C-alpha positions as CSV (number, residue, x, y, z in Angstrom):
1,M,40.6,13.1,-59.1
2,D,41.4,9.5,-59.1
3,R,41.0,6.9,-57.0
4,R,44.8,6.6,-56.0
5,T,44.9,10.2,-55.2
6,A,41.4,9.6,-52.9
7,I,43.1,7.0,-51.3
8,T,46.0,9.6,-50.4
9,W,43.5,12.0,-48.9
10,M,42.0,9.2,-46.8
11,L,45.1,8.1,-45.2
12,T,45.6,11.7,-44.0
13,A,42.0,12.2,-43.0
14,V,42.2,9.1,-40.9
15,A,45.5,10.4,-39.0
16,A,43.3,13.6,-38.7
17,A,39.9,12.2,-37.6
18,A,40.3,12.6,-34.0
19,V,41.4,16.5,-34.3
20,L,39.8,17.8,-37.5
21,E,40.8,21.5,-37.2
22,R,38.2,23.7,-36.1
23,D,39.1,26.8,-38.1
24,A,36.0,28.7,-39.5
25,L,35.2,30.6,-42.8
26,A,35.2,34.3,-42.0
27,A,31.5,34.6,-42.5
28,E,28.5,35.0,-39.9
29,P,27.9,31.6,-37.9
30,A,25.3,29.2,-39.2
31,K,22.2,28.7,-37.4
32,S,22.8,26.0,-34.9
33,P,20.3,23.1,-35.1
34,A,17.8,22.4,-32.1
35,A,19.4,20.0,-30.1
36,K,20.6,21.0,-26.8
37,G,23.1,18.8,-25.0
38,Y,24.1,15.5,-25.5
39,G,21.0,13.8,-24.3
40,P,20.8,10.2,-23.1
41,D,22.7,7.1,-24.2
42,P,21.8,5.6,-27.8
43,D,20.0,2.4,-27.6
44,L,23.0,-0.1,-28.8
45,L,20.3,-2.5,-30.4
46,K,18.2,0.0,-32.1
47,D,18.8,1.2,-35.9
48,Y,18.9,5.1,-36.0
49,K,17.7,6.9,-39.0
50,P,19.3,10.1,-39.9
51,G,18.1,13.0,-38.0
52,D,16.7,10.5,-34.7
53,L,19.3,11.5,-32.4
54,W,19.2,15.6,-33.2
55,P,18.0,17.7,-35.7
56,L,19.6,17.6,-39.1
57,T,21.2,20.7,-40.9
58,L,21.1,20.5,-44.5
59,T,18.4,21.8,-46.8
60,A,17.2,19.4,-49.8
61,E,19.1,21.5,-52.3
62,Q,22.3,21.6,-49.7
63,R,22.0,17.7,-49.8
64,I,22.0,17.6,-53.9
65,T,25.1,20.0,-53.6
66,T,27.1,17.9,-51.1
67,A,26.4,14.7,-52.9
68,A,27.6,16.0,-56.2
69,L,30.8,17.2,-54.3
70,C,31.3,14.2,-52.5
71,D,31.2,11.9,-55.9
72,V,33.8,14.4,-57.3
73,I,36.5,13.5,-54.7
74,I,35.5,9.7,-54.6
75,P,33.4,8.7,-57.8
76,A,32.3,5.6,-58.6
77,D,34.5,2.8,-60.4
78,A,35.0,-0.8,-61.3
79,K,36.4,-1.4,-57.6
80,S,33.6,0.5,-55.2
81,P,30.5,2.7,-55.4
82,S,30.9,6.3,-55.4
83,A,30.5,8.2,-51.8
84,S,27.2,9.6,-52.2
85,A,26.0,5.6,-53.1
86,V,27.2,4.5,-49.3
87,G,25.4,7.6,-47.5
88,V,28.3,10.1,-47.3
89,P,26.2,13.1,-47.7
90,D,24.0,11.3,-44.4
91,F,27.2,11.2,-42.7
92,I,28.2,14.9,-43.3
93,D,24.7,16.0,-42.3
94,E,24.8,14.1,-39.1
95,W,28.7,15.3,-38.3
96,I,27.7,19.1,-38.8
97,S,24.5,18.7,-36.7
98,A,25.8,17.1,-33.7
99,P,25.5,18.9,-30.5
100,Y,29.1,18.3,-29.8
101,P,31.8,21.2,-28.8
102,G,33.4,22.0,-32.8
103,H,30.8,20.8,-34.7
104,D,29.0,24.0,-34.5
105,R,32.3,25.7,-36.1
106,D,32.5,22.7,-38.7
107,R,28.8,23.5,-39.6
108,T,29.5,27.1,-40.4
109,I,32.6,25.9,-42.5
110,I,30.4,23.2,-44.6
111,L,27.1,25.9,-44.9
112,T,29.3,28.9,-46.2
113,G,31.4,26.6,-48.5
114,L,28.5,25.2,-49.8
115,A,26.7,28.4,-50.5
116,W,29.9,29.7,-52.3
117,L,30.2,26.6,-54.6
118,E,26.8,27.2,-55.9
119,A,27.7,31.2,-56.6
120,E,31.0,29.9,-57.9
121,S,29.2,27.5,-60.2
122,Q,26.5,30.2,-61.1
123,R,29.2,32.6,-62.0
124,R,31.6,30.6,-64.1
125,F,29.3,28.2,-65.6
126,Q,25.6,29.8,-65.2
127,G,24.0,26.3,-63.7
128,D,23.9,24.4,-60.0
129,F,27.1,22.9,-59.6
130,S,24.9,19.2,-59.3
131,N,24.3,19.9,-63.3
132,L,27.3,21.1,-64.6
133,V,29.4,18.3,-66.4
134,L,32.7,16.7,-64.5
135,R,35.0,19.2,-66.4
136,Q,33.3,22.1,-65.3
137,K,33.0,20.5,-61.4
138,N,36.7,19.9,-62.1
139,A,37.7,23.1,-63.1
140,I,36.1,24.9,-59.9
141,C,37.6,22.4,-57.5
142,E,41.1,22.4,-58.8
143,D,41.3,25.9,-57.6
144,I,40.4,24.9,-54.1
145,C,41.9,21.4,-53.6
146,Y,45.1,22.5,-52.3
147,L,45.3,24.9,-49.6
148,P,49.1,25.8,-49.5
149,K,48.5,26.9,-53.3
150,A,45.3,28.3,-53.7
151,K,45.3,31.9,-54.8
152,A,44.4,34.4,-52.1
153,E,40.7,34.8,-53.5
154,F,40.6,31.1,-52.8
155,K,42.0,30.6,-49.6
156,S,38.7,30.6,-47.8
157,A,36.7,27.9,-50.3
158,A,40.3,26.1,-49.9
159,E,39.4,25.6,-46.0
160,F,36.2,24.5,-46.7
161,F,37.1,21.9,-49.3
162,K,39.7,20.7,-47.0
163,K,37.1,20.0,-44.4
164,F,34.7,18.9,-46.8
165,R,37.1,16.3,-48.4
166,D,38.1,14.7,-44.9
167,L,34.7,14.5,-43.8
168,T,34.0,12.6,-47.1
169,A,37.2,10.4,-46.9
170,G,36.5,9.7,-43.1
171,G,32.6,8.6,-44.0
172,F,33.4,6.7,-46.9
173,Y,36.4,4.5,-45.4
174,T,34.4,3.3,-42.5
175,T,31.8,1.9,-44.7
176,P,31.8,-2.0,-45.7
177,A,32.3,-0.6,-49.3
178,G,35.1,1.6,-48.2
179,M,36.9,-0.8,-46.0
180,K,36.7,-3.5,-49.0
181,D,38.2,-1.0,-51.7
182,L,41.0,-0.5,-49.1
183,G,41.6,-4.1,-48.7
184,Y,41.1,-3.9,-45.0
185,I,40.3,-7.7,-43.9
186,G,40.2,-7.0,-40.0
187,N,37.5,-8.0,-37.6
188,V,36.6,-10.7,-40.2
189,P,35.8,-14.1,-38.6
190,I,38.0,-17.0,-40.0
191,A,36.9,-20.4,-40.2
192,T,39.5,-22.2,-37.7
193,F,41.8,-20.7,-35.3
194,A,44.6,-22.9,-33.9
195,G,45.2,-20.4,-30.8
196,P,48.6,-19.9,-29.2
197,S,50.9,-22.5,-29.8
198,P,52.3,-25.2,-26.7
199,E,55.0,-23.4,-26.1
200,V,53.3,-19.7,-25.3
201,L,50.8,-21.4,-23.0
202,Q,53.5,-23.1,-21.1
203,R,55.2,-19.8,-21.0
204,L,52.0,-18.4,-19.6
205,G,51.5,-21.1,-17.3
206,L,48.5,-22.3,-19.0
207,A,49.7,-25.4,-20.2
């Protein structure tokens, strides 16, 4: 899974970020966090840490699995750091813990999928997913990374991977490192700004 493939996934994720599907795996709903409702508006001058706004969901073990899978999807290379290095697991934990409509169903997908991933790692390679070598991690991911072609026994896991991949790409490419990786240069101040031309100002009645 190279960087070019990851960027292609990201572009798809960005286009769908506002309407991430709410499809759930066939499993019992995961327990919701304690947060009720949206709460007060955040203080925009405060630097919030993970868990400040609502209780987080992932256990320490689940965070390890999350970080490992994030780095299979977007590994470090000569151009940028890995997804876990820029805090994408924190983003995913915040996302699935948020008390907004639909996030509870995303939480079910992610938690059920992480459990499947660990069980499949043990079944195939007798080890935790995070401890597998890259070749073994890829072997599992290749079976679930493309939903339309996933075998029947991997359909639910492929639904999980699709959701997880979208969240990973969305989290990574909205960080400074991710935007730099894309070559995005918007919202960057420049030393000089000439402003509109005299012709434009005259047309607007401002000159």
